[in-house]
C-alpha angles and dihedrals in degrees: 000000000000091000092053091052091051091049090049091051092051091050091051100045104029120102110266091226092252110146133190106267111139140053114190128188130194139161129225094225139023122208100033133190122253114256090012119106130243130180126249111199120202118187127192117195094227141041107275137159116298091227093050094097113089110210095174095107090063096062098082096066104016141045108237099217101178142328126220120198126200134172130203138183126204127189117195119171090342090308108127119201125184129197137189116200128194120196107195117190109214130187117197113231098207145002120275145075113303138178119229099215130227112282125213128216123169094337099314125105132212123221119258120254128215111227132187120208118199133190099242144001095264090059089053090057092235142084113245119235093223130018143155133232124186139171143172123239087229133000092212124052141158123259108277093014116131116233125195120242115195123193125182126195114205117204125186093172135049115283113229097179135336148163126216113198127212121252120263129228124160114238096012137113111235125185135164115251112219129315128318118269125219121211138154126240131181113217118184090340095308120117117228132186107223123207110195126195135177132208132189112225117194112183117212099192129054123234139066114318138184111225111204110219129232118282127214126213123176151106126270120202114244116247124259091038092275113197138186129234089281094052091252116148113252119231140189120226114234129193122182128184119211121233120259111243129201118238125183117201117200127213119243113268114267090234092064102089100164124085105299117255122162122184145136093248134003127188138175124209137163139203127202131204114229097024100226138111098211120064138155130249111280096018109125123228127199119215124184118190115193126198112198124187127181118208100029140069130258091250089068095055114104123226115264117249105210123170130191130203123249111276093047115084112207129202110187122195125219109282115260114225127192144160125217134183117228112177104315095330129099111227117198124194137189117188121192114195118195132180112216123199118182114216100180133041119245145090115293130189115211108212120240120267114229130185122186118217139167118242104225092195098050096028096229141110117260139170133232107210141189110200123235115273132208121222124190119206119195126194116273117265089236094052115115113262116233116242114236112227119197111218093213094053115109114220115211116195115210118187112219122188112244122204114251096239091056090053090050093056091048092054091047090052091047093053093049092048093051090047089052092051092048092050091049091051091049092048092048092051092045093049092052099044099043097068090050091054092046090048091050094053095041094054113103116244094254095045089227128107119233090247092052090048091054091050089053092051093050094046094240093166101176095051092042093054090046094052099038098084090053093048092054097037111128096012093103099356135298115341109177096148139034088250089060092046091055090048096049095039109036090172088070098046098088093048093047093047090051093049092049091052090051092048094057100028095088092210094129092237113157113253115239116193095179094102091052092046091050092048091049091050089050090048091049094051091046092052092047093049089050092051094047092048094061112101125221114292092221108037115194 
């Protein structure tokens, strides 16, 4: 009995004598469509190393997208068979007849396979299970104009998992517009689920460009609910390459001398709080001017140059920029909020605000305008009222004797009133000078924040120009805009004008901020030396 059990164990666990002797290759479709994936399956009749298969010979005519490796073991009537299976996802690079060469794995070779690659699915005589279609809203745009890129993924099978990449274009801003949409289309009698996605592409350099389309990588469940031994759904790997599209980017017209802004529609509007045209001295007003552009990004919007007449003190905030998606359009906004405090009564005219822009649909220059506005400022209710004196009136002075104790109280009240006024003046001056002293001592030696310094080193021109007024504010007065910076710091004007021309020239020249960085460091050292050279205001 014991001998029989030992013999049975040997039969169950001993090697069946099966040895690795064959390597077989096959494809899941023939002919195949260019730039659409097919699966090359290679099977070894034994369990061997997963890295044993050499796919190098395939690289000349195909893109090897990915390789999946699986192993299986079968036992039938004490006969054990093992198998190693490679699924290689290949994408043909061009149309023609090709030979999939013999592949080698652990000393065995597969047989070569003749493969035909056609231009489209109709030439292959079959409808693909998965394919891509993409197009641009226009193949010719202006520099800085946002163009729509639409890509559709067609699925005849059930998608198990997948990733759709965004298109690629050097020197361009690319962002997805909205969420994906799902629809159904019937093509040649076959029902497809269609996933549609849109991207906004904003080129930053003029010239002819090649836009690389979106790619798809995923797994499609096999039909008839095929399952493995563990009841898992079987899937087919799929890899698709998007078409490359031509895009021509035009230079701004030479006649457009203002800061370049191209869009489909631009508007200016304003809101006031409170909404009234007559106010009193000292009463603050809030004004928000909003520049809205459809068909471009917030980075392309110029700063607003808004001036105010003497008698109205203005305190502008940092501009707020944002992008929004409405339908399939990119909507860019710039909001400039300003606090206005009148300090003299009178009637003031706020000049109109005008922004030049180029209409991409009509190919012409236009202006977005806010009309001039009149503001009436009345004296404050607490202001002392003037006393009217009639010239013809005769003033008679009558001296009346005043008791001494009443004069004493008058003089005491006068002294207290004068002391109160002096204390208020001292407190007012102290409150206005202390922050400036604290600011002077709290500024770093180089007058530049670490973040601003990093932007300079990495030549981030747009962000540097946006932050520069804030970095220099208070050094020689208020600098809320680049125009004020050029006025307060004439030594920087030539450099800033040159950088702005490079920014909007569209020549593709690399931006170099080293001259600006050097000039700022020289300016910082000069200001520090000037401060340290001042002697004490009250020498002992």
